[in-house]
C-alpha positions as a LaTeX table, in Angstrom:
\begin{tabular}{lrrr}
\hline
Residue & $x$ (\AA) & $y$ (\AA) & $z$ (\AA) \\
\hline
Met1 & 70.85 & 38.43 & $-39.72$ \\
Lys2 & 71.19 & 35.28 & $-38.16$ \\
Ala3 & 73.22 & 35.20 & $-36.13$ \\
Ala4 & 76.01 & 32.72 & $-35.47$ \\
Thr5 & 74.78 & 30.66 & $-32.13$ \\
Ser6 & 72.34 & 29.90 & $-29.76$ \\
Arg7 & 72.62 & 28.08 & $-26.71$ \\
Val8 & 69.07 & 27.70 & $-25.09$ \\
Val9 & 69.08 & 25.89 & $-21.64$ \\
Phe10 & 65.77 & 23.94 & $-20.75$ \\
Ala11 & 64.96 & 24.05 & $-17.77$ \\
Arg12 & 61.34 & 23.98 & $-15.31$ \\
Ala13 & 59.46 & 26.48 & $-13.17$ \\
Leu14 & 60.93 & 26.83 & $-9.50$ \\
Glu15 & 57.86 & 25.44 & $-7.71$ \\
Arg16 & 58.19 & 23.59 & $-4.23$ \\
Gly17 & 57.57 & 19.56 & $-4.94$ \\
Lys18 & 57.60 & 19.50 & $-9.32$ \\
Val19 & 61.73 & 19.64 & $-9.19$ \\
Lys20 & 63.97 & 17.45 & $-8.39$ \\
Thr21 & 60.92 & 14.60 & $-7.64$ \\
Arg22 & 63.75 & 11.64 & $-6.98$ \\
Leu23 & 66.05 & 14.02 & $-4.61$ \\
Ala24 & 63.17 & 15.78 & $-2.93$ \\
Ala25 & 61.55 & 12.03 & $-1.83$ \\
His26 & 65.55 & 12.04 & $-0.30$ \\
Leu27 & 66.07 & 15.80 & 1.40 \\
Gly28 & 62.58 & 16.83 & 1.71 \\
Glu29 & 61.21 & 19.29 & $-1.37$ \\
Ala30 & 62.18 & 23.00 & $-0.20$ \\
Ala31 & 65.69 & 20.70 & $-0.56$ \\
Ala32 & 65.39 & 19.73 & $-3.76$ \\
Leu33 & 63.80 & 23.53 & $-4.62$ \\
Ala34 & 66.85 & 25.43 & $-3.08$ \\
Leu35 & 69.39 & 22.49 & $-4.52$ \\
Tyr36 & 67.62 & 23.30 & $-8.41$ \\
Arg37 & 68.01 & 26.54 & $-7.91$ \\
Ala38 & 71.38 & 26.78 & $-7.81$ \\
Phe39 & 71.96 & 24.28 & $-10.44$ \\
Leu40 & 70.31 & 26.44 & $-12.78$ \\
Asp41 & 71.93 & 30.03 & $-11.75$ \\
Asp42 & 75.36 & 27.56 & $-12.47$ \\
Thr43 & 73.85 & 26.16 & $-15.97$ \\
Cys44 & 72.64 & 29.25 & $-16.97$ \\
Ala45 & 76.13 & 30.87 & $-16.08$ \\
Leu46 & 77.64 & 28.53 & $-18.25$ \\
Ala47 & 76.02 & 28.71 & $-21.09$ \\
Ala48 & 76.09 & 32.30 & $-21.01$ \\
Gly49 & 79.30 & 33.26 & $-22.24$ \\
Ala50 & 79.21 & 30.58 & $-24.68$ \\
Ala51 & 77.18 & 31.67 & $-27.49$ \\
Glu52 & 76.24 & 35.17 & $-29.27$ \\
Arg53 & 71.75 & 34.48 & $-28.63$ \\
Arg54 & 71.01 & 33.05 & $-24.89$ \\
Val55 & 67.79 & 31.11 & $-23.79$ \\
Leu56 & 66.00 & 29.94 & $-20.80$ \\
Ala57 & 63.42 & 28.24 & $-22.18$ \\
Val58 & 61.24 & 27.34 & $-19.25$ \\
Ala59 & 58.10 & 24.47 & $-18.68$ \\
Gly60 & 55.82 & 26.08 & $-16.16$ \\
Ala61 & 54.37 & 29.33 & $-15.60$ \\
Leu62 & 57.04 & 32.27 & $-16.48$ \\
Asp63 & 55.36 & 34.47 & $-13.74$ \\
Asp64 & 58.44 & 34.63 & $-11.43$ \\
Pro65 & 60.22 & 37.44 & $-10.82$ \\
Glu66 & 63.44 & 34.94 & $-9.36$ \\
Leu67 & 63.29 & 32.93 & $-13.23$ \\
Ala68 & 62.93 & 37.06 & $-14.59$ \\
Ala69 & 66.01 & 38.08 & $-12.66$ \\
Leu70 & 68.32 & 35.38 & $-12.99$ \\
Ala71 & 67.02 & 35.47 & $-17.19$ \\
His72 & 68.57 & 38.93 & $-16.96$ \\
Arg73 & 71.10 & 38.49 & $-14.61$ \\
His74 & 73.29 & 36.00 & $-17.66$ \\
Arg75 & 71.54 & 38.42 & $-20.25$ \\
Met76 & 68.96 & 35.68 & $-21.73$ \\
Glu77 & 66.06 & 35.60 & $-23.35$ \\
Leu78 & 63.16 & 34.26 & $-20.68$ \\
Val79 & 60.25 & 32.22 & $-23.25$ \\
Ala80 & 58.11 & 29.47 & $-22.86$ \\
Gln81 & 58.88 & 25.94 & $-23.73$ \\
Ala82 & 55.91 & 24.04 & $-26.63$ \\
Glu83 & 53.50 & 21.81 & $-25.26$ \\
Gly84 & 54.51 & 18.55 & $-25.66$ \\
Asp85 & 56.01 & 15.29 & $-23.78$ \\
Leu86 & 59.70 & 15.87 & $-23.43$ \\
Gly87 & 60.67 & 15.37 & $-27.79$ \\
Ala88 & 58.28 & 17.62 & $-28.50$ \\
Arg89 & 59.74 & 20.31 & $-26.60$ \\
Leu90 & 63.14 & 19.95 & $-27.35$ \\
Asp91 & 62.20 & 19.66 & $-31.05$ \\
Arg92 & 60.26 & 23.02 & $-31.36$ \\
Ala93 & 63.40 & 24.83 & $-28.98$ \\
Leu94 & 65.84 & 23.56 & $-31.91$ \\
Ser95 & 63.38 & 24.43 & $-34.68$ \\
Ser96 & 62.57 & 27.42 & $-33.66$ \\
Glu97 & 66.12 & 28.54 & $-32.55$ \\
Leu98 & 67.48 & 28.06 & $-35.64$ \\
Glu99 & 65.57 & 30.16 & $-37.50$ \\
Arg100 & 67.34 & 33.28 & $-35.27$ \\
Ala101 & 70.98 & 30.77 & $-35.45$ \\
Glu102 & 72.69 & 29.41 & $-37.88$ \\
Arg103 & 73.80 & 26.62 & $-35.09$ \\
Val104 & 72.61 & 25.36 & $-31.97$ \\
Cys105 & 72.51 & 23.92 & $-29.14$ \\
Val106 & 69.62 & 22.99 & $-26.41$ \\
Ile107 & 71.05 & 22.23 & $-22.95$ \\
Gly108 & 69.44 & 20.57 & $-20.24$ \\
Ser109 & 70.10 & 22.64 & $-16.55$ \\
Asp110 & 70.76 & 19.55 & $-14.08$ \\
Ala111 & 74.89 & 19.57 & $-14.69$ \\
Pro112 & 76.54 & 22.44 & $-12.93$ \\
Thr113 & 79.60 & 21.33 & $-13.70$ \\
Leu114 & 80.38 & 20.57 & $-16.88$ \\
Pro115 & 83.84 & 21.84 & $-18.41$ \\
Ala116 & 83.21 & 25.49 & $-19.96$ \\
Ala117 & 85.09 & 23.63 & $-22.07$ \\
His118 & 82.40 & 21.19 & $-23.50$ \\
Leu119 & 80.37 & 23.85 & $-24.24$ \\
Asp120 & 82.23 & 25.47 & $-26.49$ \\
Glu121 & 83.34 & 22.98 & $-27.94$ \\
Ala122 & 80.02 & 21.79 & $-29.18$ \\
Phe123 & 80.26 & 24.05 & $-31.42$ \\
Gly124 & 83.56 & 24.50 & $-32.98$ \\
Arg125 & 82.32 & 20.99 & $-33.84$ \\
Leu126 & 78.83 & 22.13 & $-35.81$ \\
Ala127 & 81.35 & 23.93 & $-37.62$ \\
Ser128 & 81.99 & 20.38 & $-39.85$ \\
Cys129 & 78.85 & 17.69 & $-38.31$ \\
Glu130 & 75.33 & 18.28 & $-38.06$ \\
Val131 & 74.97 & 17.23 & $-34.63$ \\
Ala132 & 76.62 & 17.42 & $-31.41$ \\
Leu133 & 75.55 & 15.15 & $-29.18$ \\
Gly134 & 76.37 & 15.49 & $-25.49$ \\
Pro135 & 76.10 & 11.66 & $-23.89$ \\
Ala136 & 75.25 & 11.72 & $-20.29$ \\
Thr137 & 76.10 & 8.26 & $-17.81$ \\
Asp138 & 72.34 & 8.29 & $-17.17$ \\
Gly139 & 71.52 & 6.70 & $-20.86$ \\
Gly140 & 70.56 & 10.53 & $-22.30$ \\
Tyr141 & 72.88 & 13.14 & $-22.78$ \\
Trp142 & 73.87 & 16.60 & $-21.36$ \\
Leu143 & 73.52 & 18.81 & $-24.63$ \\
Ile144 & 71.98 & 18.57 & $-28.28$ \\
Gly145 & 72.80 & 20.72 & $-31.26$ \\
Ala146 & 72.00 & 20.53 & $-34.80$ \\
Thr147 & 72.58 & 22.92 & $-37.44$ \\
Arg148 & 69.14 & 22.07 & $-39.01$ \\
Pro149 & 65.78 & 20.56 & $-37.41$ \\
Glu150 & 66.06 & 17.28 & $-36.64$ \\
Pro151 & 62.71 & 16.07 & $-35.73$ \\
Ser152 & 63.53 & 12.11 & $-36.38$ \\
Leu153 & 65.62 & 12.64 & $-32.99$ \\
Phe154 & 62.13 & 13.26 & $-30.87$ \\
Ser155 & 60.33 & 11.23 & $-31.67$ \\
Glu156 & 59.19 & 7.59 & $-30.40$ \\
Ile157 & 61.88 & 8.08 & $-28.12$ \\
Ala158 & 61.57 & 6.75 & $-23.78$ \\
Trp159 & 62.43 & 9.48 & $-22.37$ \\
Gly160 & 63.53 & 9.42 & $-18.92$ \\
Thr161 & 64.62 & 5.95 & $-18.87$ \\
Pro162 & 68.68 & 4.33 & $-20.33$ \\
Ala163 & 67.22 & 3.81 & $-23.50$ \\
Val164 & 67.08 & 7.42 & $-24.84$ \\
Leu165 & 70.84 & 7.54 & $-25.56$ \\
Pro166 & 70.90 & 4.24 & $-27.36$ \\
Gln167 & 67.61 & 5.39 & $-29.33$ \\
Thr168 & 69.12 & 8.73 & $-30.87$ \\
Leu169 & 72.45 & 7.38 & $-31.38$ \\
Ala170 & 70.43 & 4.47 & $-34.02$ \\
Arg171 & 68.53 & 7.21 & $-35.65$ \\
Leu172 & 71.66 & 9.16 & $-36.30$ \\
Ala173 & 74.37 & 5.63 & $-37.91$ \\
Gly174 & 75.82 & 7.23 & $-40.83$ \\
Arg175 & 75.61 & 10.89 & $-39.84$ \\
Gln176 & 78.25 & 13.27 & $-39.45$ \\
Val177 & 78.37 & 13.40 & $-35.56$ \\
Ala178 & 80.15 & 15.32 & $-32.98$ \\
Leu179 & 80.48 & 13.44 & $-29.65$ \\
Leu180 & 81.16 & 15.33 & $-26.79$ \\
Pro181 & 83.01 & 13.98 & $-23.81$ \\
Phe182 & 80.23 & 11.93 & $-20.46$ \\
His183 & 79.12 & 13.65 & $-18.47$ \\
Tyr184 & 76.46 & 13.10 & $-15.28$ \\
Asp185 & 72.94 & 14.64 & $-14.85$ \\
Leu186 & 71.95 & 15.71 & $-10.44$ \\
Asp187 & 68.92 & 13.04 & $-10.70$ \\
Glu188 & 70.24 & 10.72 & $-7.67$ \\
Pro189 & 71.37 & 11.15 & $-4.05$ \\
Ser190 & 73.84 & 8.95 & $-5.46$ \\
Asp191 & 75.15 & 12.17 & $-7.73$ \\
Leu192 & 75.22 & 14.40 & $-5.37$ \\
Ala193 & 77.66 & 12.07 & $-3.31$ \\
Leu194 & 79.34 & 11.91 & $-7.16$ \\
Ala195 & 78.88 & 16.07 & $-7.15$ \\
Cys196 & 80.33 & 16.17 & $-3.38$ \\
Ala197 & 83.36 & 13.98 & $-4.57$ \\
His198 & 84.12 & 15.81 & $-7.80$ \\
Leu199 & 83.78 & 19.63 & $-6.33$ \\
Arg200 & 86.65 & 18.61 & $-3.24$ \\
His201 & 89.16 & 18.35 & $-6.87$ \\
Leu202 & 87.77 & 21.75 & $-8.87$ \\
Pro203 & 88.45 & 25.37 & $-8.57$ \\
Phe204 & 86.34 & 27.16 & $-6.76$ \\
Ser205 & 84.80 & 29.28 & $-9.32$ \\
Thr206 & 83.12 & 25.97 & $-10.73$ \\
Ala207 & 79.51 & 25.95 & $-9.90$ \\
Pro208 & 79.58 & 28.28 & $-6.59$ \\
Glu209 & 76.04 & 28.65 & $-6.46$ \\
Thr210 & 75.76 & 24.29 & $-6.42$ \\
Arg211 & 78.95 & 24.64 & $-3.89$ \\
Arg212 & 76.42 & 27.23 & $-1.18$ \\
Ala213 & 73.50 & 24.72 & $-1.93$ \\
Leu214 & 75.67 & 21.61 & $-0.94$ \\
Ala215 & 76.96 & 23.16 & 1.93 \\
Ala216 & 74.21 & 24.34 & 3.03 \\
Leu217 & 72.54 & 21.40 & 2.85 \\
Gly218 & 75.64 & 19.86 & 4.75 \\
Leu219 & 76.14 & 18.07 & 1.81 \\
Leu220 & 80.15 & 19.82 & 0.72 \\
\hline
\end{tabular}
């Protein structure tokens, strides 16, 4: 019997020099890794409370005890992402998980200040819509959800550019789509400045690991 809902957190292995490279160019590789570790921890905490099934899908090696501990702590199944570009990996993750759950949402690992209500809303909206999309301020999206495989949304997309969201929305013309509130990813130094300002106005329970990592770097 299928689960009602599944949340998949899309992440990268915790390898120095291979995560948050734009932040690393500004802060150094060690700082970028520390920040990404915190982003991922907070994102997993968010996802853990919003679905019956919880999956941590990782690009890169899975034999990292820290990843295993993180998945265990947040009661998540640790799996490897498929081969290929981001589109192929997202397509495979969504279609594979839809074999196990009626409604599936895939979320990125670098938006730790997301309100939990946005994640709950995605599942709620998928009860009557075919696709849920969480638009990001950089022109991508922080979440995509569906009730059936959607391969057309992932092929020939200009990944990593501001064209991702417009191209995806164009593919969805005429469809029942739930558009969630805009939110921001943490990719650039300017994004960190926004996050710090934002966190000062949010409850201390919001993104606690990200708060600690930013404070340790003297940014918050």
